[in-house]
N, C-alpha and C positions, 0 to 999 in steps of 0.2 A: 376837807369837803368843800365843794363848790357852793356858792351862794344859791339859794332856792330860785332867785330871779337872775335873768341874764344881764340886766342893766343895773348900774350903780345908782340911778336916780329914783329907784323904787323905794318907798318907805318901809320901815321894819314890819309894820302890821301886814302890809300887802305881801311882803316876802314870806312871812309866816303862813298866811292863808294860801299862797301859791304852793308852798311845801305840803300843807294839809291836802290840797286838791290832788297832789301827786302821791298821796298816801304816806307821807313822811311827817313825823313830829320833829321839829327843830326848836332850838333855844339859842340864846347868846351866852358867851362866856367872855368876861372882861380880860383883856390882855394885860392890864395893869395890876389889878388886885386878885384876879382869877375867880371872882364871884360868878355863879350862875345867875343869869339875868332873864327874868320872865315876869310879866309879858314883854314882848319885844319893844325896844325903845332905842333912842338915839344915843343916850348917855347911860353909863353904868349907874344903877340905883344905889350902889354902895359908895363908890369913890368919884363919881361924875366924869370919869374918863370916857373918851369917845372911841376907844380901841376895843370894840365889840366884834367878836368873831362868831359866825354861825357854827353850831355843833349839832350833830344828829342825836336824838334821844332814843333809847331803846323802848321807852314808854312804860317801863315797869316801875311800880311804886306801891305805897301803902296808904290806905284810906285814913286821912287825918280827921275828917268831919263829914257827916252826911245829913241831908235834910230831905224829907219827902214833902213835895208840894202838891196841893190839891186844888187845882183851878176849877172854877165853876163850870159845869157842863163838859168837863174833860176828865180823862183818866188821870189818877195821881201819877207822879213820876218822881224819881230820886235824883238829886244832884250831890256830888261829892267834891271835897277838896282832897287832892292826892299829892302826897310828898313823893316826888320822883327820885329815883336812885342817884340821878346826876346833881341833885341839890336844889331843886326849885319846886314850887307848888303850883298846881293847875286845877281849875274847876272843870268838871266834866259831868255829862249825863251818865246814867248807869244802864247797862244792858240787863234787863230783869227788873225786879222790884225792890231789892235791898242790897246793901253793901255795908256789912258790919265794920265798925271802927277797928282799925288795926289789920284788916284783911288785905291781902296782896291782890293787886289788879294789874291788868295790862291795858294801857290806853291805845285805842285803835282809831285812826282817822276815818271819818265817815263822810260820804258826799252830802251835799245839801239836799234837804227834802224837796225843794223846788228849784227850778233853773236860776232864779234870781237870788237864791239864798247863799249862805256861806257854809263851808264844810265845818264839821264839829268833831270833837273827841268823844268817844264812848268808852267808859270803863267796863271791862269784862273781868269778873272774878276769876282768879286762877283756878284751874280745874273745872271751869264751867263750860268748856267746850270750844 
């Protein structure tokens, strides 16, 4: 798979966000120890090698943890930690109001809410449409 960015001087976070803007979820895999690496970084979090290659993720995973947040003067919302099938964990918003632990979800890249914002991932429960 080609890198999400066209130039080599773009940092890993920017490459990740560019891929999300294009509707793709990507992560890194270490060429030395084969660990899945997320969030994006320059060195492997397991062996410190710099041989990190970008990989596409299917976005399918299992809810590891969920928390419902209730900000003052706003609607409550749920965030989840999802263990993706490729071997890494991601935090995501939830489409809807709940995500039971152990449930299967699909992470879907969503555009930013405002033009200056960053894209985000939203977890959709399997079978929820």
